[in-house]
C-alpha positions in Angstrom: 0.0 0.1 -0.1 3.0 2.2 0.3 3.9 1.6 -2.8 0.6 2.6 -3.5 0.3 5.7 -2.3 4.1 7.0 -3.0 3.2 6.4 -7.0 -0.2 8.0 -6.1 1.8 10.8 -4.5 4.3 11.1 -7.6 1.6 11.1 -9.7 -0.4 13.8 -7.8 2.9 15.6 -8.1 3.1 14.8 -11.8 -0.6 16.1 -12.4 0.5 19.2 -10.1 3.4 20.1 -12.4 1.5 19.1 -15.5 -1.1 21.3 -14.6 1.5 24.4 -13.7 2.7 23.7 -17.0 -0.8 23.9 -18.6 -2.2 27.2 -16.2 1.6 28.3 -17.5 0.7 27.7 -20.9 -2.8 28.8 -20.8 -1.2 32.3 -19.3 0.7 32.7 -22.2 -1.8 31.7 -24.3 -4.2 34.9 -22.8 -1.1 37.2 -23.4 -0.6 36.3 -26.7 -4.6 36.6 -27.3 -4.5 39.5 -25.7 -1.2 41.0 -28.1 -3.1 39.5 -30.7 -6.3 41.9 -29.4 -3.9 45.3 -28.8 -2.5 44.5 -32.6 -6.2 43.8 -34.0 -7.3 47.0 -32.3 -3.8 48.6 -33.7 -4.3 47.6 -37.9 -8.4 48.5 -37.0 -7.4 52.6 -36.1 -4.9 52.4 -38.8 -7.4 51.1 -41.4 -9.3 53.9 -40.4 -6.5 56.4 -40.4 -6.0 55.1 -44.1 -9.5 55.2 -45.0 -10.1 58.7 -43.5 -6.9 59.7 -45.5 -7.9 58.4 -48.9 -11.0 60.2 -48.4 -9.7 63.4 -48.2 -6.8 62.6 -50.5 -10.1 61.4 -52.9 -11.8 65.0 -52.4 -8.9 66.9 -53.2 -8.1 65.2 -56.1 -11.5 65.6 -57.3 -11.2 69.0 -56.7 -8.4 69.4 -58.5 -10.1 67.8 -61.8 -12.6 70.4 -61.7 -9.7 73.1 -61.5 -8.2 71.8 -64.6 -11.2 70.9 -66.6 -11.8 74.9 -65.7 -8.5 75.7 -66.9 -9.1 73.3 -70.1 -12.6 75.0 -71.1 -11.0 78.6 -71.2 -9.0 80.0 -74.4 -4.7 79.9 -74.6 -3.4 82.7 -76.1 -3.0 81.0 -79.2 -6.8 79.8 -79.4 -7.4 83.7 -79.2 -5.4 84.5 -82.1 -6.5 82.3 -84.4 -10.3 83.5 -83.4 -9.1 87.3 -84.2 -9.4 87.2 -88.1 -6.5 88.6 -90.0 -6.4 92.9 -91.0 -6.3 94.0 -94.2 -2.2 94.6 -94.6 -2.2 96.6 -97.3 -0.8 99.6 -97.1 -0.9 102.7 -99.1 2.7 104.2 -98.6 3.8 107.5 -99.9 7.2 108.8 -100.4 8.4 112.7 -99.5 11.6 113.4 -100.2 13.3 116.8 -100.4 14.6 118.7 -103.5 17.3 120.5 -101.1 19.4 117.8 -100.2 20.6 119.5 -97.0 18.0 118.9 -95.3 17.8 116.1 -92.3 14.5 113.3 -92.8 13.9 115.1 -89.6 13.4 118.4 -91.6 11.8 116.9 -94.0 9.2 115.4 -91.7 8.7 118.9 -89.7 8.0 120.1 -93.6 5.4 117.7 -93.9 3.7 118.2 -91.0 3.8 122.0 -91.6 2.0 121.3 -95.1 -0.2 118.7 -93.6 -1.4 119.9 -90.1 -3.3 122.9 -91.2 -6.5 120.8 -91.0 -4.8 118.3 -88.4 -5.5 115.2 -91.2 -3.1 112.7 -89.6 -5.1 111.3 -88.3 -5.9 108.3 -91.1 -2.4 107.9 -91.0 -1.2 104.4 -89.9 2.5 104.6 -90.2 5.5 107.3 -90.7 9.1 105.9 -90.5 12.2 107.8 -91.9 14.4 106.4 -94.5 17.9 106.6 -96.6 18.4 109.8 -98.5 16.2 111.9 -96.5 13.4 110.1 -97.4 10.0 109.6 -95.4 7.4 107.5 -95.8 3.7 108.1 -94.7 1.8 104.8 -94.5 -2.5 104.9 -94.7 -5.0 101.9 -95.1 -6.9 104.2 -97.4 -5.7 105.0 -100.9 -7.9 107.8 -101.2 -6.2 109.2 -97.8 -3.0 108.9 -99.2 -3.8 110.8 -102.4 -5.2 113.7 -100.2 -2.1 113.9 -98.6 0.0 113.4 -102.0 -2.2 116.3 -103.3 -1.5 118.6 -100.0 2.2 117.9 -99.6 3.0 118.5 -103.4 1.8 122.3 -102.8 5.1 122.2 -100.5 7.8 123.2 -103.2 10.4 122.2 -101.1 9.1 118.6 -101.3 9.0 115.9 -103.7 6.2 113.5 -103.6 5.9 109.9 -105.6 4.0 106.5 -104.6 5.4 103.8 -103.6 4.1 100.9 -104.9 3.0 97.7 -103.0 5.1 94.6 -103.6 2.7 91.3 -103.3 4.2 88.6 -101.2 5.7 85.7 -103.6 4.0 81.9 -103.5 6.1 79.3 -104.0 4.5 76.7 -106.2 5.5 72.6 -105.9 4.9 69.7 -108.0 3.6 71.1 -111.2 4.7 69.4 -113.9 7.6 70.6 -116.6 5.6 70.9 -119.3 3.2 74.0 -118.4 3.8 77.0 -119.0 4.2 79.8 -116.3 0.9 81.4 -117.7 -0.5 78.3 -117.1 -0.2 77.8 -113.4 -0.7 81.5 -112.9 -4.1 81.4 -113.9 -5.3 77.9 -113.4 
């Protein structure tokens, strides 16, 4: 019986040790579970923060998209320039020179101003510039105005007036067969 008792005592000690080990394992598992729960909370918080940030960034992107659309709808400088019809660039010019070769182009300009300035008819002038050889070139948009000015300046005996011929722009025609004549190309 003693042997039985001693085996029972040993078994009970062994059982107690195993119970202690199981308790330790359970305690460790509980700690792991608590840590896991803490980690889950952190992960959930991180997901919430990320979701909020994503929403904020999405709002910013939509705002930027609307701003970009507004800018795209506005006309660019190039489009505005293209929409303006080309102006009539034909300029009817008069070349005014002096019969006295000692006068400078400034003095010729002053003499033109004195002969024209009687009625203040400079308002139709488009362009005035000095040229070589003591000459002044006056450009008008209307041929009739240029003729009026020419008549007024011709009254002044110191000045001589001549009409400037308009130069037409050159056109290059490519890929024309050689058997065609120049006149045919110009007509057609």
